[in-house]
C-alpha positions in Angstrom: 27.4 -41.9 0.5 26.3 -40.2 -2.8 23.4 -37.6 -2.7 20.3 -38.9 -4.1 19.8 -36.9 -7.6 16.7 -34.4 -7.4 13.6 -35.9 -9.4 13.8 -33.0 -11.8 17.0 -34.0 -12.7 16.7 -37.5 -13.1 17.5 -38.1 -17.0 16.2 -41.2 -16.7 12.6 -39.8 -15.6 13.0 -37.2 -18.6 13.5 -40.3 -21.0 10.0 -41.6 -19.6 7.4 -41.3 -22.2 4.5 -38.5 -21.5 0.8 -38.7 -21.8 -0.1 -39.6 -24.8 -2.4 -37.6 -27.5 -3.9 -38.1 -30.9 -5.0 -35.5 -33.1 -8.3 -35.8 -35.0 -9.5 -33.2 -38.0 -13.2 -32.4 -39.0 -14.1 -30.0 -41.6 -13.6 -27.1 -38.8 -10.9 -27.8 -36.5 -7.8 -30.1 -35.6 -8.5 -31.4 -31.9 -6.2 -33.5 -29.8 -7.3 -36.1 -27.5 -5.8 -37.5 -24.3 -5.1 -41.2 -24.5 -4.9 -41.8 -20.6 -8.3 -39.7 -19.9 -10.1 -40.1 -23.2 -10.8 -36.5 -23.4 -10.4 -33.9 -26.2 -8.0 -31.4 -25.0 -6.8 -28.4 -27.1 -8.2 -27.4 -31.0 -6.9 -25.0 -33.9 -9.7 -23.4 -35.8 -9.1 -24.6 -39.7 -10.6 -22.4 -42.5 -11.5 -25.5 -44.9 -11.7 -29.0 -44.7 -8.4 -30.3 -44.6 -6.9 -33.1 -46.8 -4.0 -34.3 -45.0 -2.5 -33.5 -41.0 0.8 -33.9 -39.7 1.9 -33.3 -36.2 4.8 -32.5 -33.9 4.7 -31.4 -29.9 2.3 -28.5 -29.9 2.5 -27.6 -33.6 -0.3 -29.5 -36.0 -0.2 -28.6 -39.7 -3.3 -29.0 -42.1 -3.5 -28.9 -45.6 -6.7 -28.0 -47.4 -9.0 -30.5 -49.6 -10.3 -27.8 -52.3 -7.2 -25.1 -52.8 -3.8 -25.0 -52.7 -3.1 -23.3 -48.9 -2.0 -24.9 -45.7 -2.6 -23.8 -42.0 -1.6 -25.0 -38.3 -0.1 -24.1 -35.4 -0.6 -24.3 -31.9 -3.1 -26.3 -30.5 -5.1 -24.1 -28.0 -5.1 -20.9 -30.5 -8.2 -18.9 -31.8 -6.3 -18.7 -35.7 -3.7 -20.5 -37.0 -0.4 -19.0 -37.0 0.6 -20.8 -40.1 -1.6 -19.8 -42.7 -0.3 -19.3 -46.5 -0.9 -20.5 -50.3 1.7 -23.2 -51.5 2.6 -23.8 -55.4 -0.3 -26.7 -55.7 -3.0 -28.5 -54.1 -0.9 -30.8 -51.5 -2.5 -34.3 -50.7 -0.2 -35.1 -48.4 2.4 -34.0 -46.0 4.7 -34.5 -43.2 7.3 -32.8 -40.4 10.1 -34.0 -39.8 10.7 -35.2 -35.9 12.9 -32.1 -35.5 9.8 -29.8 -36.3 12.0 -28.0 -38.3 11.3 -29.0 -41.8 8.2 -29.8 -43.6 7.5 -31.9 -46.9 4.8 -31.8 -48.8 3.3 -34.1 -52.3 2.2 -32.4 -55.0 -1.9 -33.4 -55.3 -1.8 -33.2 -59.1 1.8 -33.4 -60.6 3.7 -35.6 -58.2 5.9 -32.8 -57.0 7.7 -33.0 -54.0 8.3 -29.5 -51.7 10.7 -29.2 -48.5 10.1 -25.9 -46.2 12.0 -24.5 -43.9 9.4 -23.8 -41.2 11.1 -22.0 -39.0 12.0 -19.2 -41.8 9.3 -20.3 -44.2 11.8 -20.3 -47.0 11.3 -23.3 -49.6 14.7 -25.1 -49.4 13.9 -27.6 -52.6 11.3 -28.7 -55.1 11.7 -32.0 -57.2 10.0 -34.3 -59.5 8.7 -37.1 -57.4 6.2 -39.0 -59.5 4.4 -39.3 -62.7 0.8 -39.0 -60.9 -0.2 -36.8 -57.8 1.7 -37.7 -54.2 -0.5 -40.0 -52.4 1.4 -40.6 -49.1 4.5 -39.3 -47.6 6.7 -40.3 -44.8 9.8 -39.3 -42.8 11.9 -42.3 -40.4 12.4 -41.6 -36.5 15.9 -39.8 -37.3 14.4 -37.2 -40.2 17.7 -38.4 -42.3 14.7 -40.3 -45.2 11.7 -39.2 -46.6 9.9 -42.0 -48.5 7.0 -41.0 -51.2 4.2 -42.9 -52.6 2.2 -41.9 -55.6 -0.7 -42.5 -57.7 1.6 -44.5 -60.1 2.4 -47.2 -57.5 5.7 -46.0 -57.5 7.8 -46.5 -53.9 10.4 -44.0 -53.5 13.3 -43.4 -50.8 14.9 -40.0 -50.9 17.9 -38.5 -48.7 16.6 -35.0 -46.5 20.1 -34.6 -45.9 21.1 -34.2 -49.7 17.8 -32.4 -50.6 18.4 -29.5 -47.8 22.4 -29.1 -48.9 22.7 -26.9 -51.7 26.4 -27.7 -51.6 25.8 -31.6 -52.1 22.9 -31.1 -54.5 24.4 -29.1 -57.5 22.7 -27.9 -60.2 18.9 -26.8 -60.7 16.5 -27.3 -57.9 14.3 -29.8 -59.9 17.8 -32.6 -60.1 17.4 -34.3 -57.6 17.8 -38.8 -57.6 16.2 -41.5 -55.1 18.4 -43.1 -53.2 17.6 -46.6 -55.2 15.7 -47.8 -58.2 11.9 -47.4 -57.8 10.5 -50.2 -55.9 7.3 -51.4 -57.8 5.7 -53.5 -55.9 2.1 -52.0 -56.1 -0.3 -51.8 -59.2 -2.3 -49.1 -57.7 -2.0 -46.0 -55.6 -0.4 -46.2 -52.7 -2.4 -45.4 -49.5 -0.4 -45.3 -46.5 3.3 -45.3 -45.6 5.2 -46.5 -42.5 8.7 -46.0 -41.6 10.0 -47.8 -38.5 13.0 -49.7 -37.2 14.7 -49.4 -40.7 11.8 -50.4 -42.7 9.5 -49.3 -44.9 5.9 -50.9 -45.0 3.2 -49.5 -47.5 -0.1 -50.3 -48.4 -1.7 -50.0 -51.9 -5.2 -49.7 -53.3 -4.7 -53.1 -55.1 -4.9 -55.3 -51.4 -1.1 -55.7 -50.8 0.8 -55.0 -47.9 4.7 -54.7 -48.4 7.9 -54.4 -46.2 11.5 -53.7 -47.6 14.5 -52.0 -45.6 15.1 -49.1 -45.7 19.2 -49.5 -46.1 19.7 -51.4 -49.2 15.6 -51.8 -50.1 15.5 -55.8 -50.0 12.1 -57.0 -49.7 11.1 -58.5 -46.5 7.2 -59.4 -46.3 4.1 -58.8 -49.0 0.9 -59.8 -48.8 -2.6 -59.6 -49.7 -5.2 -58.1 -48.0 -9.2 -59.0 -47.8 -10.5 -55.1 -47.7 -9.4 -52.1 -49.4 -7.3 -50.5 -47.6 -7.5 -47.0 -46.7 -4.7 -46.4 -43.9 -1.3 -47.7 -42.3 0.0 -48.2 -38.7 2.7 -50.2 -36.8 2.8 -50.6 -33.1 5.7 -49.9 -31.4 7.6 -53.3 -31.3 6.9 -53.9 -35.0 4.6 -56.9 -34.1 1.3 -56.2 -36.0 0.3 -54.0 -38.7 -3.1 -51.9 -38.0 -4.6 -51.2 -41.6 -8.1 -49.8 -41.5 -10.1 -50.2 -45.2 -13.0 -48.2 -46.7 -15.5 -50.2 -46.3 -15.0 -49.2 -42.4 -13.3 -53.1 -40.6 -9.4 -52.9 -39.2 -7.2 -55.5 -40.2 -4.3 -56.3 -37.8 -1.6 -58.5 -39.6 0.7 -60.5 -37.2 4.0 -59.9 -38.3 5.6 -61.9 -35.4 4.3 -65.2 -36.4 5.9 -64.3 -40.0 9.1 -64.1 -38.6 8.9 -66.3 -35.9 8.0 -69.0 -39.2 10.7 -67.7 -41.7 13.7 -68.5 -38.8 12.4 -71.8 -38.4 12.6 -72.4 -42.0 9.2 -72.7 -42.1 6.6 -71.9 -44.9 5.0 -68.7 -43.3 0.8 -68.7 -42.7 -0.5 -65.2 -42.3 -2.5 -64.6 -39.2 -5.4 -61.2 -39.8 -7.4 -60.3 -37.2 -10.4 -58.4 -37.8 -11.8 -55.8 -35.6 -15.3 -54.6 -36.8 -17.3 -51.2 -35.6 -17.1 -48.2 -37.8 -19.8 -48.2 -41.0 -17.7 -45.9 -42.9 -13.7 -45.7 -44.3 -11.5 -45.5 -41.7 -9.6 -42.2 -42.2 -6.2 -43.2 -39.3 -5.5 -46.0 -36.9 -2.6 -44.8 -34.2 -2.0 -47.8 -32.0 -1.0 -46.3 -28.5 0.3 -49.0 -26.9 0.9 -52.4 -27.0 -2.5 -54.1 -25.8 -4.6 -51.0 -27.3 -5.1 -48.7 -30.8 -7.4 -45.8 -32.1 -9.1 -45.6 -35.0 -10.8 -42.5 -36.7 -13.9 -43.0 -39.4 -15.7 -40.7 -41.7 -18.5 -42.0 -39.3 -17.5 -39.4 -36.8 -16.4 -41.7 -34.2 -13.2 -42.5 -32.5 -12.7 -45.8 -30.9 -10.2 -47.4 -28.9 -9.6 -50.9 -29.4 -8.4 -54.0 -27.4 -5.8 -55.5 -29.3 -6.1 -59.1 -27.7 -9.7 -59.0 -27.1 -10.7 -57.8 -30.7 -13.5 -55.5 -29.3 -14.1 -51.9 -28.4 -13.4 -50.7 -25.1 -14.2 -46.9 -25.3 -15.6 -44.5 -28.1 -14.4 -41.2 -27.7 -17.0 -37.7 -29.2 -14.4 -35.6 -30.3 -16.4 -32.4 -31.1 -20.5 -32.2 -30.3 -22.9 -33.7 -33.3 -19.8 -36.4 -34.1 -19.3 -34.7 -37.2 -17.1 -36.7 -39.9 -13.3 -37.4 -38.9 -11.4 -36.8 -42.3 -7.7 -37.3 -40.4 -5.8 -38.5 -37.5 -2.5 -38.0 -36.7 -0.3 -38.8 -33.3 0.7 -35.9 -31.8 4.8 -36.3 -30.0 5.3 -34.9 -27.1 8.7 -32.9 -28.1 8.9 -29.3 -28.0 8.0 -27.5 -31.3 10.0 -24.7 -32.7 9.1 -21.4 -34.0 7.6 -21.2 -37.1 7.2 -18.8 -39.9 3.4 -17.4 -40.8 3.9 -17.5 -44.3 5.9 -20.4 -47.0 7.3 -19.2 -49.8 5.8 -20.8 -52.9 9.3 -20.5 -55.1 12.5 -21.8 -54.2 14.1 -19.0 -56.6 12.8 -16.3 -54.2 14.8 -18.0 -51.3 18.0 -16.0 -50.7 21.1 -17.9 -51.8 23.2 -17.2 -48.6 21.4 -19.6 -46.4 22.9 -22.8 -46.6 20.9 -26.0 -45.2 23.1 -29.0 -44.5 22.2 -32.0 -42.1 19.1 -30.6 -41.6 19.9 -28.4 -39.2 20.2 -23.9 -39.5 23.6 -22.5 -39.4 24.7 -19.3 -38.2 24.0 -17.4 -41.4 20.3 -16.2 -41.3 19.2 -13.2 -43.5 15.9 -13.0 -41.2 15.1 -9.8 -39.4 14.3 -11.8 -36.4 17.4 -13.8 -35.8 16.9 -14.0 -32.1 14.8 -17.5 -32.3 17.1 -18.7 -34.8 19.7 -17.7 -32.3 17.5 -20.0 -29.5 17.2 -22.9 -32.0 20.8 -23.0 -32.8 21.4 -23.2 -29.1 18.9 -26.0 -28.2 20.2 -28.1 -31.4 24.0 -27.4 -29.9 22.7 -28.5 -26.4 20.8 -31.5 -27.8 24.1 -32.7 -29.5 25.9 -32.5 -26.5 23.4 -34.9 -24.8 23.3 -37.2 -27.2 27.3 -37.4 -27.0 27.3 -37.7 -23.3 24.9 -40.5 -23.3 26.3 -42.1 -26.2 29.4 -42.3 -23.7 27.6 -43.9 -20.6 26.2 -46.4 -22.9 29.6 -47.8 -24.7 30.7 -47.3 -20.7 27.8 -49.6 -19.7 28.8 -52.0 -22.7 32.0 -52.3 -21.7 31.6 -53.4 -18.1 28.4 -56.1 -18.9 29.9 -59.3 -18.3 30.0 -61.4 -20.8 28.5 -64.9 -21.1 30.7 -67.8 -21.2 29.7 -69.3 -24.9 31.1 -72.6 -23.6 
C-alpha cells in the first residue's frame, strides 16, 4: 500500500486559500484586518495622508496625497522600509502579483512609471493619458496593466514589453497601448478591475463598462444611480460592487445579465443597494461569495451579507474611528525583498540590467546580489512547480472519461 503523504507535503493543501485579510489606510498608518476574526492584526506607520495603497503578501505601499513620495514595507514594523521621493505625485499605484514591480500613475502629467521593487530601478516611464491617471490595475498573471485617466480613456498596456529594453527600443517615453483607446466614458475613470480575462471600469459619468482584455470587445455597459467612487468584483464574476460618493453601495447582478443574453432575451439590469455608510466609500473587497467588506471616510469598516443586504459586523480599525482613506485586499503570497529608495529617473538606471518577461536575469549590478540570487532560485522553483502541475492536469484531462454525445 502506498504511503499517505504528510500533511505539510500535500500539494492540494498548499493550494487551499489562507486566512483572508484586507488593509485599511488612515492618515497615520496602514492597518491589516483579519476577516476571520474581524480584528486588526498588524500596522505600519506612514508620514502623511495616503492617496492610494497597494498590497502583496506582507508588503504594503502607499503613495502620499500631498507630495511626491511613497512609503511602505512589511506590516508590523515601526518605520517604513521603503521611503522614497518619486518624480511627481502619484494618484494611483499597484504591485504585480509576484511582488517584483510597482506601477504608478502621475496625478498631473498622466505619465505611467514602472519600478523594479527589488532593486529600486525605474525600468520605464511613458505618456499614458492627456490628463492625470486616476485608476490602475494589473491582471492576475501580471502580464498587463490597465490605466484610467481624467480624460475618460481606459488604456491597456503590456508589461512584458514595457520591461524588455530589447523589444521596446527607442526613447523610454515611446510606448504604445495594446489596442485603440477604450473611450466608453466621458468623465474621469474612478475604478478598474481586471479579472477572468475582462476589464471592468466605472466612471464619474455613472457608467459601468466591461470589455474583453484580449481583443477589446465590449461585453457590458450600464448606467448607475449614484456617483461611483470605487469598484470590485466577486471571485466568480457573479456581481460587481460599486461604492458611491454618497455612501450607499450598489451590487450589479452580472449573472442575470449573462443568463438573459444566452437565452437571447432582452437583458434587464438588477441593482441592489446597501445603505449604511454616511460618507464616501473609499474601497470595497469581496471576501467570499456570501460577504463583502467596505471602508468609508466615516471611519467605519463594515462587513455585509450579500443575499440579505444587511450589515453583519462593524470593525473598529483604530481608536477614535479616524477617516479611512483607502482599502485593498492583502494576498497571502510571500513578498520578495524591496529596495529602500526608488530611482527618480530612468536615465540613472544602469543599461546592463535587462528586464524581460517580468523576471530578473543573471546580471545584477547591485552590491547586495544575494537577495537577487535567492529571488531567482524561488522563481526557478515556481516555474518547475508550474510545469509539473501542468503535466498532471494534462494527464488527468486525457484520462477523464468523455460523455457520449449521442
